[in-house]
Residue, then its C-alpha position, 0 to 999 in steps of 0.5 A: t701642708g701636703p703629704m709631708s710637714l717638717e719641724c726643727l727641734g733643736n739638734l733634730l729635724r722631724i719630717t711627718l708623713s701625712a697618714e691620709y696621703f700615704e695610707d694603704k701604700y707601700l713606702s721606701l725611704f731614701v736619704i740624699d747625700q751632697s753628691g745627689t746619691a740616694w741611700e735607701l734607709d734600713e734599720a741598721m743604716a738608720a741606727q748607724c747614721g742618726y735617723t729614726v723612723t717611727y709611727t706616731t699617733w696611729r698611722s702617721i709616720e715620723f722621720r727624725a734626723s740628727a744634725l750630725s747625721c751621715h748625709s746632712h750638710l752642716e755649714k756654720d750653724v745650719f744643717t740640711v737634710t734631704i730625703q726621698i720617699k717612694a710610694s706604691h700600691t703594690p709591694d714590688m713598688s711598681n708605678a711608684t710616686t716619688h716625693l722629694k723633701s729638703a729641709s734646713c734647720h738652724y742649731g746653735p750654739w753647741s755645748p762642749r758635750e752633747l748627748i742624745c738618747e734616741s729610740n734606736y741609737m745613742e749619740v755623743s758629740v764633743r767639741r774638738e779643742v786643740p791646745q795653743t802650744i800644739k798649734d805653734f809647732a811646725q806642720d809636717e807634710p801629709e805624706d809624712w803621716t802615711l809613712v808613719f801611720p798608713e792607717a791614718k787619713a791624710e786630711e788635716a783633721s780626721i778620726w784615726q781610731i776608737v778605743f772601747h773601755q770594757p771591764e776585762e780589756k780595752r779594744a781599739l778599732l780603726v775607723s773602717n773596722a768601727w764602721s763595719a761593726g755598725y758604729g757611726l763616726n764623724a768629724t767636723d771642723s769643730r766637733v767629733l761624733l760617735r753614734v752607737p746602736y743599742t745592739a752594738a757588741q761593746v755596749q754594757l748594761v750598768e745599774d745606777q740608783g735602781t735604773t739600768f743604763s745602756v753604756l759605752r765607755s770609749s776614747t776617740f783618737y783623731k789627728y791634728q796636723w802631726v799630733i794625735l789627740m784623744l777625746d772622751t766619747a763615753v755615752a749613757c742612756p737609760v733603758d728603764g726606770v719606768d713604774y706604773t702605779n695608781k694609774t700614773i706613769t713615773w719615770t726616774v732618771p738619775k743625775y751625774i751617772p758615773p760613765l759620764s762623770a769620770g774625773v769630775t769633782s763638781f756639778k751644777d744644774v743649769l737647766v731641766e726641761a721636759g716635754v712631749d714629742l720633742r716639744k718643751l712644755s712650760p710649767k703652766e702647760m704641764a700643770s694643765r695636763k697634770y704632769v709633774l716634773l721633779n728636779e731632786l738632788k740625785a734624780i729627775t722624775m716625771k709623773i704622767p697620768i695614764g690617758a693624759e693629753g699628749g699621749y695616745y692609746k693604741t691596740s695591742v694583742r696578747n695570746g689572741q686577746f686584744g687590749v689597749k696600751y697608753t703610749i707617750n713619747l716623753f722628752l727630757e733635757h738636762q744641762w749641767e756644768d762641771n769642772k771637766w766639760r764645763l757644759t753638758k747637754h743630755t737629751i733623752i727621748k723616751e717612748i713609754e708604753t703601759p702594760l696591756e689592758q684587756a678591752g671588751v667589745s660592745i656588740t649591739n643589735n638594732l633590729n629593723l623589723s620593717a626592712r627585716l634586717m639585723n643591724v649589728t654594731v661591733g665596737t668601738f675600736l681605736p683607729d689603728v684597727e681594721l676589719v679584714n675578713l669574716t668567717i661565715e658558716g666556716v668559710m672565710v670571706a674578705v670584707p669586699e666579698a661579704v656582699q655576695h653572702g648578703y652582708l653589708i658592712h659599714r665603718t662609722r667614725y666618731a669625733n674622738e677618731s675611734k670607729a665601729y663596724i656596722i653589719e647589716v644582714p637580712l633575716d632571711a639570709p641563708s647563714v642566719k639560723k632560724e629556730y621556733m621558740r614558742e607560740d608565734m615567736r621565731a629566733y634568728t641567730l647570727n653567728v659570724t667571726l670577725a678578723f681584725i688587724t692592727y697597724p702598724s704592728s700587723e697583729t691579728f685578733v678575732v671577735p666572735v659575734m653571736v646575736l639573737s633576735a626574737v621576731k613574731d613571725a612564726v607560722l605554725p603548720s596546720a592540718r585537716g583530716f577526712c576519711d573515705g570508706r576504708n582509710l583515714h587521711l591527714i593533710i598538714t600544711h607546712g608553716n615557716v618553722d617546721q622545715n626540720w620537724l619530723p612526723f612521729i606516731s607516739d615515739w615511732h618515727l614515721t619514715q617513708e620505709a616505715a610507712q611502706k611496711y604498713n601500707y601507709i601512704l606518706k607524701d611531702n611536696g614541700t608545701h604539704l605533708a599527706i598521710s593516709v592509713p587504712f582503717l584496720s591499722p596498728h596505729v589507729s585507735y578505736e575509741g568507741f564501739h556501737t552496733s551502728a558505728i565505730k569511732a577510729s582515730f589517728y594521732l600524729t606528732l611533729k617533733d624537732g628534728i634535733t632535740l626531738a622536743q614535741r612541737r605540734d599534735f594533729s589527729v583525725s577521727c572518723i565514724f566507720s560502719p561495723s560491717e567493715l569488720i565482718q565478711c559473710l561469704p556465700n560458701g558459708t565462710v565468715i571472716v571477722t576482725a576483733i579490735k582492741l579499744v582504747g583503755g584495754e591496753d592489757l588485752d592480748t589479741a592473740l588470746l581472743v577466741l570464739r565460743d569454741r575456745q579451740c577456734k583461735p585467730s588466723l591473723v594477729t596484730e597489736k590491736t586486731a585479731t582476725f578469725k576465718f571459719n565456717v558457719n557450721t563450726c566454732g560454736t556458731s548458733r543459727k536461727f531461722n525465720s520465713t526469709t533468712m537464716t542467721y548465724e551468730n557467734e562471739v569473740l571472747y577474751f578470758r583472763p586466766g582462771n576466770d570463765t567470765p569474759i572481759y571482752q565480748l564482741k557479738f556478730l552475725c551473718s544472715y543468708a536469704v532462705k528463698q533464693t533461686a538457683d539452677v541445679q543439674y541433677e542426675s540419678k546416676k551414681n556420682p563418679a569420683p570428683s575430677i577436674k576436666p579441662g575447658f575453655g573460657c574467658l578469665a579476667l587476669l592481671l599481670k603485675l611487676f613489683k619493685d621488691k619481694s614484699y609485693s607492696e608496691p607495683y610499678q606504675e604505668s608511667e614508670y615503664p619501660v623498667v630498666k634492670y641489670l642482668r641477673e637482677a630479680l623481677y617480681f611478678e604477680v598474676e591475679l584472677l580478677q573475675p570471677k570472685d569465687a572462693r572455690l576457684d584456685l589459680n594455677l599457671d601452666d605455661c609462661w614464656a618470654t619473647n624478644s618482642q611484644s608479640q607472644a607468638s614471636l621467636p625466639q622464646w624462653h619458657i619460664l614455667i613449663h606445666g606449672c613448674e620451673n624450667n630445669k634448663d634455666s641456670y637461674r630457676t624461677v622461684f615461687h613465693k607463697v601468698n598469705y591471707s591479709l587485709n588486702v588479700k582476701f583470696p590467696q588462692h587467686l594469686k600466684r607470685f614468682e621471681v625471675r632473674m633478668f636475662t637477654f636473648v643472645q645468638d653466639t656472642s651477639l645480643l638479639q634486639e627487636 
């Protein structure tokens, strides 16, 4: 009970530290000697002094001490060990809690020779017997020893030196040198002990009957009164002999190996017992666990089914992939009699670990639609695995911080102590990818990587988690369309699946820049996408033409922004009057636009002509051809009646070598015959035409445009406009009234001032008598104005470009 529990197991003491109490703490272990001094335990000291620290099932820590360990107190047949444990939540061991535990165990009787094969050291202790004839001799004084052998201790009985028997040589070490080399030596009233780490320099690997032993051959010299006595302190421990076949562990230990049987001529088994975790098992207990113990002529064999009671599984990692190993801590005690030692007791502690078996991870998605939660269970895992962090969209997040990203993580434990992790993520979390599938279905994809660590080995591995949930919650975009006198309009209401869908006209991506090029209007406020296109546009389809109506349609497709898969089609169709295609000007000029109908894709609009085939279009697009001519030209016919004069012509298309037109668009202009007009008439001979200056009111408009395409003027809300020095300004002056094709707009003088008053000083002339100012470092540039669908009278507009400047006096800016 409490943080520590203890057990006496023959010549070993075991203290187990509670996993629950010491979990997530940093520990330091100390051994207390008889004087009360605390010695901190490390690996080297443990192997030299007879201590072992291991992790048992998952996180429990086990401390074992030999009865003849360095700091144990042996009195009669009772040995006492005291340990101190410091536990802290920080690596620097600040604010550590100290726990003291003292335990005494009875052990006896001792065999003449006892050998222990621990996991980190080998130990041999032999009975120290002094012949009676030697006891009868007189005893010298202690100072006599120091005169003859200064290196020998002056106590009554002490180890003097140890000799290692190796194939190539014998090597002798004094006690102090042997201690420095990592060996443990001790002498009591009745025994001499040698303890050897497996890593010691004089240890040899010897094979016997197919099993490799770690062997040390040595003789230990100790003095008794004035006599030097020698003891055989050879020790051998098996390091392999384990086989894994048919889901069974087979452990074979040969009997009577040569290093332990030198000079022996007869053997007799006394006892063979085995168990798990230093606890001996009866034949009935072994049978219930399906263990098999075979005591044969030359070897002892144990067979353990993998996964049997007594062992446990632990997590291991290889090449980044995790799996499980079955681990069992076996215990074998072999006692035999021989003619040299009489009775030998050989105790072997063998921790066996099976090869790694790859393990898969179960990932289960339990979608909670009512709460709109993805509930993902990852596992199961053994108790020695802990989740430490998640990688969400490339960002590593510690488990406690995951809640800030919308992730709730729970750990659930099962009856067999295994566990799983449950991750709850809202469907609407930013890291959950949403993708339209079909009809009303959306796919929600969770893609996160979990990082785990194993205890106590601190190995790491990751588990990618990709979970897809199909949910019927897709809202597709919808649209409505309408037309006004000159434009077709389409307004699309966004759904919840088209955030990354793009508008296309056939295979042409409709971007803001592309829309401006064709004078289309494209606006998206996040909830609605609005598109407006003029009636006469390259991307409008003309599907029917009658004397009273034209059917025009505009088609738009929304495509996936990544795959470009077609997602949704929309269209708007309207009926327009044919009068939209023709203008009959008062001066006898006719402007007519012919359109290409659906089905006539092979018609080349540039080859359309009037009755007089020399009359070709002045403006051509892929779907339209515009003609501008006078009613008295191009083969135009006319008809009179009492009230009107009607002019008639046709737009025609001929295939090469064929005089029969395959396209024919007949149009007419009618003018009233009776119309009153005031005309001044003089009989004098008319003088040569001239232009006389005069004064009057004209409706003019000055605009500033954003670029030289003159497609988008600055709106009133955008003033004042900020420009840098020498940056271009694009001006347009338009004659608004009267709308007379005979008038031409000419600019005489144009100047800039430093204030809103046109008469203020200073002034700088941009145009002088209709020409650029030749004193200007950056002269005004005129831009030609051409006829287009939006510009009916090019002669009524003037466009020019001026470089941005400012007024200065000396080196100072002049400001209003």
